[in-house]
N, CA, C and O atoms as a GROMACS GRO file, in nm:
protein
  540
    1MET      N    1  -0.160  -2.459   3.157
    1MET     CA    2  -0.291  -2.411   3.119
    1MET      C    3  -0.374  -2.392   3.245
    1MET      O    4  -0.353  -2.460   3.345
    2GLU      N    5  -0.466  -2.300   3.240
    2GLU     CA    6  -0.554  -2.277   3.354
    2GLU      C    7  -0.643  -2.399   3.377
    2GLU      O    8  -0.671  -2.477   3.286
    3ALA      N    9  -0.686  -2.413   3.502
    3ALA     CA   10  -0.762  -2.532   3.540
    3ALA      C   11  -0.907  -2.530   3.495
    3ALA      O   12  -0.978  -2.628   3.513
    4SER      N   13  -0.951  -2.422   3.437
    4SER     CA   14  -1.087  -2.420   3.386
    4SER      C   15  -1.102  -2.307   3.285
    4SER      O   16  -1.015  -2.221   3.273
    5PHE      N   17  -1.212  -2.308   3.216
    5PHE     CA   18  -1.244  -2.203   3.121
    5PHE      C   19  -1.331  -2.099   3.190
    5PHE      O   20  -1.408  -2.131   3.281
    6HIS      N   21  -1.318  -1.976   3.148
    6HIS     CA   22  -1.407  -1.872   3.197
    6HIS      C   23  -1.549  -1.903   3.150
    6HIS      O   24  -1.568  -1.960   3.042
    7LYS      N   25  -1.647  -1.867   3.229
    7LYS     CA   26  -1.787  -1.899   3.196
    7LYS      C   27  -1.832  -1.841   3.063
    7LYS      O   28  -1.926  -1.891   3.001
    8SER      N   29  -1.766  -1.735   3.018
    8SER     CA   30  -1.807  -1.670   2.893
    8SER      C   31  -1.753  -1.740   2.769
    8SER      O   32  -1.791  -1.705   2.657
    9VAL      N   33  -1.665  -1.839   2.786
    9VAL     CA   34  -1.609  -1.910   2.671
    9VAL      C   35  -1.717  -2.001   2.613
    9VAL      O   36  -1.769  -2.087   2.683
   10PRO      N   37  -1.750  -1.983   2.485
   10PRO     CA   38  -1.855  -2.066   2.423
   10PRO      C   39  -1.814  -2.214   2.418
   10PRO      O   40  -1.695  -2.246   2.406
   11VAL      N   41  -1.911  -2.302   2.427
   11VAL     CA   42  -1.888  -2.446   2.424
   11VAL      C   43  -1.815  -2.485   2.296
   11VAL      O   44  -1.727  -2.572   2.299
   12VAL      N   45  -1.850  -2.423   2.185
   12VAL     CA   46  -1.786  -2.456   2.057
   12VAL      C   47  -1.635  -2.432   2.066
   12VAL      O   48  -1.557  -2.513   2.014
   13GLU      N   49  -1.593  -2.325   2.130
   13GLU     CA   50  -1.450  -2.296   2.144
   13GLU      C   51  -1.382  -2.401   2.234
   13GLU      O   52  -1.270  -2.442   2.206
   14LYS      N   53  -1.450  -2.442   2.339
   14LYS     CA   54  -1.395  -2.545   2.428
   14LYS      C   55  -1.375  -2.676   2.352
   14LYS      O   56  -1.271  -2.741   2.366
   15VAL      N   57  -1.472  -2.713   2.272
   15VAL     CA   58  -1.464  -2.838   2.196
   15VAL      C   59  -1.352  -2.829   2.092
   15VAL      O   60  -1.280  -2.926   2.072
   16ARG      N   61  -1.338  -2.715   2.027
   16ARG     CA   62  -1.229  -2.698   1.931
   16ARG      C   63  -1.093  -2.714   1.998
   16ARG      O   64  -1.002  -2.777   1.942
   17LYS      N   65  -1.078  -2.658   2.118
   17LYS     CA   66  -0.952  -2.673   2.192
   17LYS      C   67  -0.929  -2.819   2.232
   17LYS      O   68  -0.816  -2.868   2.230
   18LEU      N   69  -1.036  -2.886   2.268
   18LEU     CA   70  -1.026  -3.028   2.302
   18LEU      C   71  -0.983  -3.109   2.180
   18LEU      O   72  -0.892  -3.190   2.190
   19TRP      N   73  -1.048  -3.086   2.067
   19TRP     CA   74  -1.016  -3.160   1.945
   19TRP      C   75  -0.874  -3.133   1.896
   19TRP      O   76  -0.814  -3.217   1.829
   20ALA      N   77  -0.819  -3.017   1.930
   20ALA     CA   78  -0.683  -2.983   1.888
   20ALA      C   79  -0.578  -3.071   1.957
   20ALA      O   80  -0.463  -3.078   1.913
   21VAL      N   81  -0.617  -3.137   2.065
   21VAL     CA   82  -0.524  -3.219   2.142
   21VAL      C   83  -0.489  -3.349   2.069
   21VAL      O   84  -0.376  -3.398   2.081
   22ALA      N   85  -0.583  -3.406   1.994
   22ALA     CA   86  -0.561  -3.534   1.928
   22ALA      C   87  -0.620  -3.530   1.788
   22ALA      O   88  -0.726  -3.471   1.764
   23GLY      N   89  -0.551  -3.595   1.695
   23GLY     CA   90  -0.596  -3.594   1.556
   23GLY      C   91  -0.611  -3.734   1.498
   23GLY      O   92  -0.612  -3.834   1.570
   24ALA      N   93  -0.622  -3.738   1.366
   24ALA     CA   94  -0.658  -3.860   1.294
   24ALA      C   95  -0.566  -3.979   1.322
   24ALA      O   96  -0.613  -4.092   1.326
   25GLY      N   97  -0.438  -3.957   1.341
   25GLY     CA   98  -0.346  -4.068   1.363
   25GLY      C   99  -0.327  -4.108   1.507
   25GLY      O  100  -0.253  -4.202   1.536
   26ASP      N  101  -0.393  -4.039   1.598
   26ASP     CA  102  -0.372  -4.063   1.740
   26ASP      C  103  -0.457  -4.177   1.794
   26ASP      O  104  -0.564  -4.209   1.741
   27ARG      N  105  -0.406  -4.238   1.901
   27ARG     CA  106  -0.475  -4.345   1.972
   27ARG      C  107  -0.491  -4.299   2.117
   27ARG      O  108  -0.392  -4.285   2.189
   28LEU      N  109  -0.615  -4.276   2.158
   28LEU     CA  110  -0.647  -4.215   2.286
   28LEU      C  111  -0.695  -4.318   2.388
   28LEU      O  112  -0.785  -4.397   2.360
   29ALA      N  113  -0.632  -4.317   2.505
   29ALA     CA  114  -0.676  -4.400   2.617
   29ALA      C  115  -0.737  -4.309   2.722
   29ALA      O  116  -0.675  -4.211   2.763
   30ILE      N  117  -0.858  -4.341   2.764
   30ILE     CA  118  -0.926  -4.266   2.870
   30ILE      C  119  -0.919  -4.351   2.995
   30ILE      O  120  -0.964  -4.466   2.996
   31VAL      N  121  -0.861  -4.294   3.102
   31VAL     CA  122  -0.840  -4.368   3.226
   31VAL      C  123  -0.934  -4.313   3.333
   31VAL      O  124  -0.943  -4.192   3.353
   32VAL      N  125  -1.004  -4.404   3.402
   32VAL     CA  126  -1.102  -4.363   3.503
   32VAL      C  127  -1.095  -4.451   3.627
   32VAL      O  128  -1.047  -4.564   3.623
   33ASN      N  129  -1.144  -4.395   3.737
   33ASN     CA  130  -1.179  -4.472   3.854
   33ASN      C  131  -1.329  -4.496   3.837
   33ASN      O  132  -1.410  -4.408   3.867
   34ALA      N  133  -1.364  -4.614   3.788
   34ALA     CA  134  -1.498  -4.639   3.737
   34ALA      C  135  -1.608  -4.630   3.841
   34ALA      O  136  -1.620  -4.714   3.930
   35ASP      N  137  -1.687  -4.526   3.828
   35ASP     CA  138  -1.816  -4.512   3.895
   35ASP      C  139  -1.908  -4.455   3.788
   35ASP      O  140  -1.860  -4.418   3.680
   36PRO      N  141  -2.038  -4.445   3.813
   36PRO     CA  142  -2.128  -4.403   3.706
   36PRO      C  143  -2.093  -4.269   3.641
   36PRO      O  144  -2.101  -4.257   3.519
   37ASP      N  145  -2.056  -4.167   3.720
   37ASP     CA  146  -2.029  -4.039   3.656
   37ASP      C  147  -1.898  -4.042   3.579
   37ASP      O  148  -1.887  -3.976   3.476
   38ALA      N  149  -1.798  -4.114   3.625
   38ALA     CA  150  -1.672  -4.126   3.551
   38ALA      C  151  -1.694  -4.201   3.420
   38ALA      O  152  -1.642  -4.160   3.315
   39LEU      N  153  -1.769  -4.309   3.425
   39LEU     CA  154  -1.795  -4.385   3.303
   39LEU      C  155  -1.880  -4.307   3.203
   39LEU      O  156  -1.856  -4.314   3.083
   40ALA      N  157  -1.977  -4.232   3.254
   40ALA     CA  158  -2.059  -4.150   3.164
   40ALA      C  159  -1.974  -4.041   3.097
   40ALA      O  160  -1.990  -4.014   2.978
   41CYS      N  161  -1.886  -3.980   3.174
   41CYS     CA  162  -1.797  -3.878   3.119
   41CYS      C  163  -1.700  -3.940   3.018
   41CYS      O  164  -1.674  -3.881   2.913
   42ALA      N  165  -1.647  -4.056   3.049
   42ALA     CA  166  -1.556  -4.124   2.956
   42ALA      C  167  -1.628  -4.159   2.826
   42ALA      O  168  -1.572  -4.144   2.718
   43LEU      N  169  -1.751  -4.205   2.838
   43LEU     CA  170  -1.829  -4.238   2.719
   43LEU      C  171  -1.856  -4.113   2.635
   43LEU      O  172  -1.849  -4.117   2.512
   44ALA      N  173  -1.886  -4.002   2.701
   44ALA     CA  174  -1.909  -3.875   2.629
   44ALA      C  175  -1.781  -3.829   2.559
   44ALA      O  176  -1.785  -3.785   2.444
   45LEU      N  177  -1.668  -3.838   2.628
   45LEU     CA  178  -1.540  -3.799   2.567
   45LEU      C  179  -1.507  -3.890   2.449
   45LEU      O  180  -1.460  -3.844   2.346
   46LYS      N  181  -1.532  -4.018   2.466
   46LYS     CA  182  -1.510  -4.113   2.356
   46LYS      C  183  -1.595  -4.074   2.235
   46LYS      O  184  -1.547  -4.077   2.121
   47ARG      N  185  -1.717  -4.037   2.259
   47ARG     CA  186  -1.807  -3.996   2.150
   47ARG      C  187  -1.759  -3.867   2.083
   47ARG      O  188  -1.769  -3.853   1.961
   48LEU      N  189  -1.708  -3.774   2.162
   48LEU     CA  190  -1.657  -3.649   2.105
   48LEU      C  191  -1.538  -3.674   2.010
   48LEU      O  192  -1.519  -3.600   1.914
   49PHE      N  193  -1.460  -3.778   2.038
   49PHE     CA  194  -1.345  -3.808   1.954
   49PHE      C  195  -1.374  -3.914   1.847
   49PHE      O  196  -1.285  -3.954   1.772
   50TRP      N  197  -1.501  -3.959   1.839
   50TRP     CA  198  -1.540  -4.056   1.738
   50TRP      C  199  -1.514  -3.997   1.601
   50TRP      O  200  -1.555  -3.885   1.571
   51ARG      N  201  -1.447  -4.071   1.519
   51ARG     CA  202  -1.409  -4.031   1.383
   51ARG      C  203  -1.311  -3.914   1.378
   51ARG      O  204  -1.285  -3.860   1.270
   52LYS      N  205  -1.257  -3.875   1.491
   52LYS     CA  206  -1.155  -3.770   1.496
   52LYS      C  207  -1.016  -3.829   1.518
   52LYS      O  208  -0.916  -3.770   1.476
   53VAL      N  209  -1.011  -3.945   1.583
   53VAL     CA  210  -0.884  -4.012   1.611
   53VAL      C  211  -0.890  -4.156   1.560
   53VAL      O  212  -0.996  -4.205   1.523
   54ASN      N  213  -0.776  -4.220   1.559
   54ASN     CA  214  -0.767  -4.358   1.511
   54ASN      C  215  -0.846  -4.454   1.600
   54ASN      O  216  -0.921  -4.538   1.550
   55THR      N  217  -0.829  -4.442   1.731
   55THR     CA  218  -0.900  -4.529   1.825
   55THR      C  219  -0.913  -4.459   1.960
   55THR      O  220  -0.831  -4.375   1.997
   56VAL      N  221  -1.019  -4.496   2.033
   56VAL     CA  222  -1.040  -4.448   2.170
   56VAL      C  223  -1.085  -4.567   2.254
   56VAL      O  224  -1.179  -4.638   2.218
   57LYS      N  225  -1.016  -4.589   2.365
   57LYS     CA  226  -1.056  -4.697   2.455
   57LYS      C  227  -1.059  -4.646   2.599
   57LYS      O  228  -0.985  -4.555   2.636
   58ILE      N  229  -1.148  -4.706   2.678
   58ILE     CA  230  -1.166  -4.669   2.818
   58ILE      C  231  -1.104  -4.777   2.907
   58ILE      O  232  -1.128  -4.896   2.889
   59PHE      N  233  -1.022  -4.732   3.003
   59PHE     CA  234  -0.959  -4.822   3.098
   59PHE      C  235  -0.993  -4.776   3.240
   59PHE      O  236  -0.993  -4.656   3.270
   60ARG      N  237  -1.021  -4.872   3.326
   60ARG     CA  238  -1.056  -4.841   3.465
   60ARG      C  239  -0.950  -4.897   3.558
   60ARG      O  240  -0.886  -4.998   3.528
   61ILE      N  241  -0.932  -4.828   3.671
   61ILE     CA  242  -0.832  -4.874   3.768
   61ILE      C  243  -0.892  -4.965   3.874
   61ILE      O  244  -0.818  -5.029   3.949
   62ASN      N  245  -1.022  -4.972   3.880
   62ASN     CA  246  -1.088  -5.048   3.987
   62ASN      C  247  -1.174  -5.161   3.932
   62ASN      O  248  -1.200  -5.170   3.812
   63ARG      N  249  -1.215  -5.245   4.022
   63ARG     CA  250  -1.306  -5.354   3.990
   63ARG      C  251  -1.448  -5.302   4.005
   63ARG      O  252  -1.476  -5.220   4.093
   64ILE      N  253  -1.538  -5.348   3.921
   64ILE     CA  254  -1.677  -5.307   3.930
   64ILE      C  255  -1.759  -5.425   3.980
   64ILE      O  256  -1.769  -5.528   3.913
   65ASP      N  257  -1.816  -5.410   4.100
   65ASP     CA  258  -1.890  -5.519   4.162
   65ASP      C  259  -2.039  -5.489   4.180
   65ASP      O  260  -2.122  -5.580   4.178
   66ARG      N  261  -2.072  -5.361   4.199
   66ARG     CA  262  -2.211  -5.327   4.230
   66ARG      C  263  -2.302  -5.361   4.112
   66ARG      O  264  -2.273  -5.327   3.997
   67VAL      N  265  -2.411  -5.426   4.143
   67VAL     CA  266  -2.505  -5.472   4.041
   67VAL      C  267  -2.560  -5.355   3.960
   67VAL      O  268  -2.573  -5.365   3.838
   68ASP      N  269  -2.592  -5.244   4.026
   68ASP     CA  270  -2.647  -5.131   3.952
   68ASP      C  271  -2.544  -5.070   3.857
   68ASP      O  272  -2.580  -5.024   3.748
   69ASN      N  273  -2.416  -5.070   3.896
   69ASN     CA  274  -2.311  -5.020   3.807
   69ASN      C  275  -2.290  -5.114   3.688
   69ASN      O  276  -2.269  -5.069   3.575
   70LEU      N  277  -2.295  -5.242   3.714
   70LEU     CA  278  -2.282  -5.339   3.605
   70LEU      C  279  -2.398  -5.328   3.507
   70LEU      O  280  -2.379  -5.338   3.386
   71ALA      N  281  -2.518  -5.306   3.559
   71ALA     CA  282  -2.635  -5.288   3.473
   71ALA      C  283  -2.621  -5.161   3.389
   71ALA      O  284  -2.655  -5.160   3.271
   72PHE      N  285  -2.571  -5.055   3.450
   72PHE     CA  286  -2.547  -4.927   3.382
   72PHE      C  287  -2.451  -4.948   3.264
   72PHE      O  288  -2.476  -4.899   3.154
   73ILE      N  289  -2.345  -5.021   3.288
   73ILE     CA  290  -2.245  -5.047   3.184
   73ILE      C  291  -2.305  -5.132   3.072
   73ILE      O  292  -2.282  -5.104   2.954
   74ARG      N  293  -2.381  -5.233   3.108
   74ARG     CA  294  -2.444  -5.317   3.006
   74ARG      C  295  -2.548  -5.240   2.927
   74ARG      O  296  -2.552  -5.250   2.804
   75LEU      N  297  -2.631  -5.163   2.995
   75LEU     CA  298  -2.737  -5.089   2.928
   75LEU      C  299  -2.682  -4.989   2.827
   75LEU      O  300  -2.736  -4.975   2.717
   76LEU      N  301  -2.575  -4.919   2.864
   76LEU     CA  302  -2.516  -4.819   2.775
   76LEU      C  303  -2.405  -4.876   2.686
   76LEU      O  304  -2.346  -4.804   2.606
   77ASP      N  305  -2.379  -5.005   2.701
   77ASP     CA  306  -2.275  -5.072   2.622
   77ASP      C  307  -2.142  -4.996   2.632
   77ASP      O  308  -2.079  -4.964   2.531
   78ILE      N  309  -2.101  -4.970   2.756
   78ILE     CA  310  -1.975  -4.900   2.780
   78ILE      C  311  -1.863  -5.003   2.780
   78ILE      O  312  -1.843  -5.075   2.878
   79ARG      N  313  -1.792  -5.009   2.672
   79ARG     CA  314  -1.681  -5.105   2.661
   79ARG      C  315  -1.562  -5.048   2.735
   79ARG      O  316  -1.515  -4.938   2.706
   80ASN      N  317  -1.513  -5.124   2.831
   80ASN     CA  318  -1.400  -5.081   2.911
   80ASN      C  319  -1.319  -5.202   2.954
   80ASN      O  320  -1.369  -5.315   2.955
   81SER      N  321  -1.195  -5.176   2.988
   81SER     CA  322  -1.106  -5.283   3.032
   81SER      C  323  -1.034  -5.239   3.158
   81SER      O  324  -1.020  -5.119   3.184
   82HIS      N  325  -0.990  -5.335   3.235
   82HIS     CA  326  -0.910  -5.303   3.352
   82HIS      C  327  -0.774  -5.251   3.307
   82HIS      O  328  -0.724  -5.292   3.202
   83ILE      N  329  -0.716  -5.164   3.384
   83ILE     CA  330  -0.588  -5.100   3.352
   83ILE      C  331  -0.477  -5.204   3.328
   83ILE      O  332  -0.382  -5.177   3.255
   84ARG      N  333  -0.490  -5.320   3.390
   84ARG     CA  334  -0.387  -5.424   3.372
   84ARG      C  335  -0.383  -5.475   3.227
   84ARG      O  336  -0.282  -5.531   3.184
   85ALA      N  337  -0.492  -5.456   3.152
   85ALA     CA  338  -0.496  -5.497   3.012
   85ALA      C  339  -0.438  -5.392   2.918
   85ALA      O  340  -0.422  -5.416   2.798
   86LEU      N  341  -0.406  -5.275   2.973
   86LEU     CA  342  -0.352  -5.165   2.893
   86LEU      C  343  -0.209  -5.192   2.850
   86LEU      O  344  -0.124  -5.227   2.932
   87LYS      N  345  -0.183  -5.174   2.722
   87LYS     CA  346  -0.047  -5.179   2.669
   87LYS      C  347  -0.013  -5.036   2.629
   87LYS      O  348  -0.062  -4.986   2.528
   88LYS      N  349   0.072  -4.972   2.709
   88LYS     CA  350   0.103  -4.831   2.687
   88LYS      C  351   0.152  -4.802   2.545
   88LYS      O  352   0.125  -4.695   2.491
   89SER      N  353   0.221  -4.894   2.487
   89SER     CA  354   0.276  -4.873   2.353
   89SER      C  355   0.168  -4.860   2.246
   89SER      O  356   0.196  -4.812   2.136
   90GLU      N  357   0.046  -4.901   2.276
   90GLU     CA  358  -0.063  -4.894   2.180
   90GLU      C  359  -0.131  -4.757   2.178
   90GLU      O  360  -0.218  -4.732   2.094
   91PHE      N  361  -0.093  -4.668   2.271
   91PHE     CA  362  -0.157  -4.537   2.281
   91PHE      C  363  -0.053  -4.427   2.285
   91PHE      O  364   0.057  -4.445   2.336
   92ASN      N  365  -0.091  -4.312   2.230
   92ASN     CA  366   0.000  -4.197   2.234
   92ASN      C  367  -0.067  -4.073   2.293
   92ASN      O  368  -0.002  -3.969   2.308
   93LYS      N  369  -0.193  -4.082   2.327
   93LYS     CA  370  -0.265  -3.973   2.393
   93LYS      C  371  -0.340  -4.031   2.512
   93LYS      O  372  -0.389  -4.143   2.510
   94TRP      N  373  -0.346  -3.948   2.619
   94TRP     CA  374  -0.401  -3.995   2.746
   94TRP      C  375  -0.499  -3.894   2.803
   94TRP      O  376  -0.472  -3.774   2.804
   95ALA      N  377  -0.612  -3.944   2.850
   95ALA     CA  378  -0.713  -3.858   2.913
   95ALA      C  379  -0.753  -3.918   3.046
   95ALA      O  380  -0.753  -4.040   3.065
   96ILE      N  381  -0.788  -3.830   3.138
   96ILE     CA  382  -0.843  -3.871   3.268
   96ILE      C  383  -0.969  -3.788   3.290
   96ILE      O  384  -0.968  -3.666   3.268
   97VAL      N  385  -1.076  -3.853   3.334
   97VAL     CA  386  -1.201  -3.782   3.360
   97VAL      C  387  -1.251  -3.816   3.500
   97VAL      O  388  -1.228  -3.927   3.550
   98ASP      N  389  -1.317  -3.721   3.561
   98ASP     CA  390  -1.374  -3.736   3.695
   98ASP      C  391  -1.267  -3.767   3.799
   98ASP      O  392  -1.295  -3.831   3.901
   99SER      N  393  -1.146  -3.722   3.774
   99SER     CA  394  -1.037  -3.742   3.868
   99SER      C  395  -0.917  -3.660   3.820
   99SER      O  396  -0.923  -3.594   3.717
  100GLN      N  397  -0.809  -3.666   3.898
  100GLN     CA  398  -0.685  -3.596   3.863
  100GLN      C  399  -0.567  -3.689   3.891
  100GLN      O  400  -0.580  -3.783   3.970
  101PRO      N  401  -0.452  -3.663   3.829
  101PRO     CA  402  -0.338  -3.754   3.843
  101PRO      C  403  -0.298  -3.784   3.988
  101PRO      O  404  -0.252  -3.894   4.017
  102SER      N  405  -0.314  -3.690   4.078
  102SER     CA  406  -0.272  -3.713   4.216
  102SER      C  407  -0.373  -3.792   4.299
  102SER      O  408  -0.346  -3.825   4.414
  103HIS      N  409  -0.488  -3.824   4.244
  103HIS     CA  410  -0.594  -3.890   4.319
  103HIS      C  411  -0.572  -4.040   4.342
  103HIS      O  412  -0.635  -4.099   4.429
  104ASN      N  413  -0.483  -4.101   4.264
  104ASN     CA  414  -0.460  -4.245   4.280
  104ASN      C  415  -0.322  -4.280   4.223
  104ASN      O  416  -0.277  -4.219   4.126
  105LYS      N  417  -0.257  -4.377   4.283
  105LYS     CA  418  -0.122  -4.415   4.239
  105LYS      C  419  -0.120  -4.463   4.094
  105LYS      O  420  -0.021  -4.443   4.023
  106TRP      N  421  -0.229  -4.526   4.048
  106TRP     CA  422  -0.235  -4.572   3.909
  106TRP      C  423  -0.224  -4.455   3.812
  106TRP      O  424  -0.162  -4.467   3.707
  107PHE      N  425  -0.284  -4.343   3.848
  107PHE     CA  426  -0.287  -4.227   3.758
  107PHE      C  427  -0.150  -4.159   3.744
  107PHE      O  428  -0.123  -4.095   3.643
  108LYS      N  429  -0.066  -4.174   3.844
  108LYS     CA  430   0.062  -4.103   3.845
  108LYS      C  431   0.159  -4.151   3.738
  108LYS      O  432   0.258  -4.083   3.710
  109SER      N  433   0.134  -4.266   3.679
  109SER     CA  434   0.226  -4.319   3.578
  109SER      C  435   0.196  -4.269   3.437
  109SER      O  436   0.259  -4.312   3.340
  110PHE      N  437   0.100  -4.177   3.425
  110PHE     CA  438   0.064  -4.125   3.293
  110PHE      C  439   0.090  -3.975   3.285
  110PHE      O  440   0.076  -3.902   3.383
  111ASP      N  441   0.128  -3.930   3.167
  111ASP     CA  442   0.135  -3.787   3.137
  111ASP      C  443   0.010  -3.754   3.057
  111ASP      O  444   0.007  -3.772   2.935
  112PHE      N  445  -0.092  -3.707   3.126
  112PHE     CA  446  -0.221  -3.686   3.062
  112PHE      C  447  -0.219  -3.565   2.970
  112PHE      O  448  -0.160  -3.461   3.001
  113ASP      N  449  -0.286  -3.581   2.856
  113ASP     CA  450  -0.304  -3.473   2.760
  113ASP      C  451  -0.435  -3.400   2.788
  113ASP      O  452  -0.450  -3.282   2.754
  114ILE      N  453  -0.531  -3.471   2.849
  114ILE     CA  454  -0.664  -3.417   2.877
  114ILE      C  455  -0.700  -3.450   3.021
  114ILE      O  456  -0.689  -3.564   3.065
  115ILE      N  457  -0.743  -3.348   3.095
  115ILE     CA  458  -0.791  -3.366   3.233
  115ILE      C  459  -0.926  -3.295   3.243
  115ILE      O  460  -0.935  -3.174   3.221
  116VAL      N  461  -1.030  -3.371   3.275
  116VAL     CA  462  -1.165  -3.316   3.293
  116VAL      C  463  -1.214  -3.364   3.429
  116VAL      O  464  -1.216  -3.484   3.456
  117ASP      N  465  -1.253  -3.269   3.514
  117ASP     CA  466  -1.292  -3.308   3.650
  117ASP      C  467  -1.383  -3.203   3.712
  117ASP      O  468  -1.400  -3.093   3.658
  118HIS      N  469  -1.441  -3.239   3.828
  118HIS     CA  470  -1.525  -3.146   3.904
  118HIS      C  471  -1.479  -3.135   4.049
  118HIS      O  472  -1.539  -3.063   4.128
  119HIS      N  473  -1.373  -3.206   4.085
  119HIS     CA  474  -1.318  -3.198   4.220
  119HIS      C  475  -1.226  -3.076   4.230
  119HIS      O  476  -1.180  -3.026   4.127
  120PRO      N  477  -1.197  -3.028   4.351
  120PRO     CA  478  -1.106  -2.913   4.365
  120PRO      C  479  -0.972  -2.943   4.296
  120PRO      O  480  -0.917  -3.052   4.312
  121PRO      N  481  -0.920  -2.847   4.220
  121PRO     CA  482  -0.795  -2.872   4.148
  121PRO      C  483  -0.677  -2.892   4.242
  121PRO      O  484  -0.665  -2.823   4.344
  122THR      N  485  -0.593  -2.986   4.207
  122THR     CA  486  -0.471  -3.010   4.283
  122THR      C  487  -0.357  -2.931   4.218
  122THR      O  488  -0.368  -2.888   4.103
  123SER      N  489  -0.252  -2.911   4.292
  123SER     CA  490  -0.140  -2.832   4.240
  123SER      C  491  -0.059  -2.912   4.139
  123SER      O  492  -0.056  -3.035   4.142
  124GLY      N  493   0.007  -2.839   4.051
  124GLY     CA  494   0.097  -2.900   3.955
  124GLY      C  495   0.033  -2.968   3.836
  124GLY      O  496   0.097  -3.047   3.767
  125LEU      N  497  -0.093  -2.938   3.809
  125LEU     CA  498  -0.160  -3.000   3.694
  125LEU      C  499  -0.098  -2.948   3.564
  125LEU      O  500  -0.079  -2.828   3.547
  126GLN      N  501  -0.068  -3.042   3.475
  126GLN     CA  502  -0.017  -3.005   3.344
  126GLN      C  503  -0.079  -3.096   3.240
  126GLN      O  504  -0.076  -3.218   3.252
  127ALA      N  505  -0.136  -3.036   3.138
  127ALA     CA  506  -0.195  -3.110   3.027
  127ALA      C  507  -0.225  -3.008   2.917
  127ALA      O  508  -0.236  -2.888   2.944
  128ALA      N  509  -0.238  -3.056   2.796
  128ALA     CA  510  -0.273  -2.969   2.684
  128ALA      C  511  -0.414  -2.912   2.700
  128ALA      O  512  -0.442  -2.801   2.657
  129PHE      N  513  -0.503  -2.990   2.762
  129PHE     CA  514  -0.642  -2.948   2.783
  129PHE      C  515  -0.682  -2.983   2.925
  129PHE      O  516  -0.681  -3.099   2.964
  130ILE      N  517  -0.716  -2.880   3.002
  130ILE     CA  518  -0.764  -2.899   3.139
  130ILE      C  519  -0.896  -2.824   3.155
  130ILE      O  520  -0.905  -2.705   3.126
  131ASP      N  521  -0.997  -2.896   3.201
  131ASP     CA  522  -1.125  -2.833   3.231
  131ASP      C  523  -1.172  -2.887   3.366
  131ASP      O  524  -1.225  -2.998   3.375
  132ILE      N  525  -1.152  -2.807   3.469
  132ILE     CA  526  -1.193  -2.845   3.603
  132ILE      C  527  -1.290  -2.738   3.654
  132ILE      O  528  -1.255  -2.621   3.670
  133ARG      N  529  -1.412  -2.784   3.679
  133ARG     CA  530  -1.515  -2.693   3.730
  133ARG      C  531  -1.584  -2.757   3.847
  133ARG      O  532  -1.660  -2.853   3.831
  134GLU      N  533  -1.557  -2.705   3.964
  134GLU     CA  534  -1.614  -2.763   4.087
  134GLU      C  535  -1.766  -2.748   4.093
  134GLU      O  536  -1.833  -2.831   4.154
  135GLU      N  537  -1.819  -2.646   4.032
  135GLU     CA  538  -1.964  -2.624   4.038
  135GLU      C  539  -2.037  -2.722   3.951
  135GLU      O  540  -2.160  -2.718   3.944
   0.00000   0.00000   0.00000
């Protein structure tokens, strides 16, 4: 799939394509390198799949130490767990936001179904839904 949508593609069409990736019986894990924009994007993606899939959980590859980031998470009630708590067998759909599989060794062990990012696209990206817009 192309790494982004053409600017003329309506948001409704993008969301329909996103929703086509996972359905009622699916269990979606969103994997992030937790910083404020990654967590906000993960929370938005989780909300988009609310009542569309069986479960959605957010997993982070890093430790969160900064007080302002911890306050952000508490204020928005962003429930997340460290990747070490992830049991792969409990999920059948995978998403990555604010990053790409080649950006960290933790990400390379997943076959992502959804990739959403704003960094320059890396080669070899494969997923059912890819939306990468550097602007």
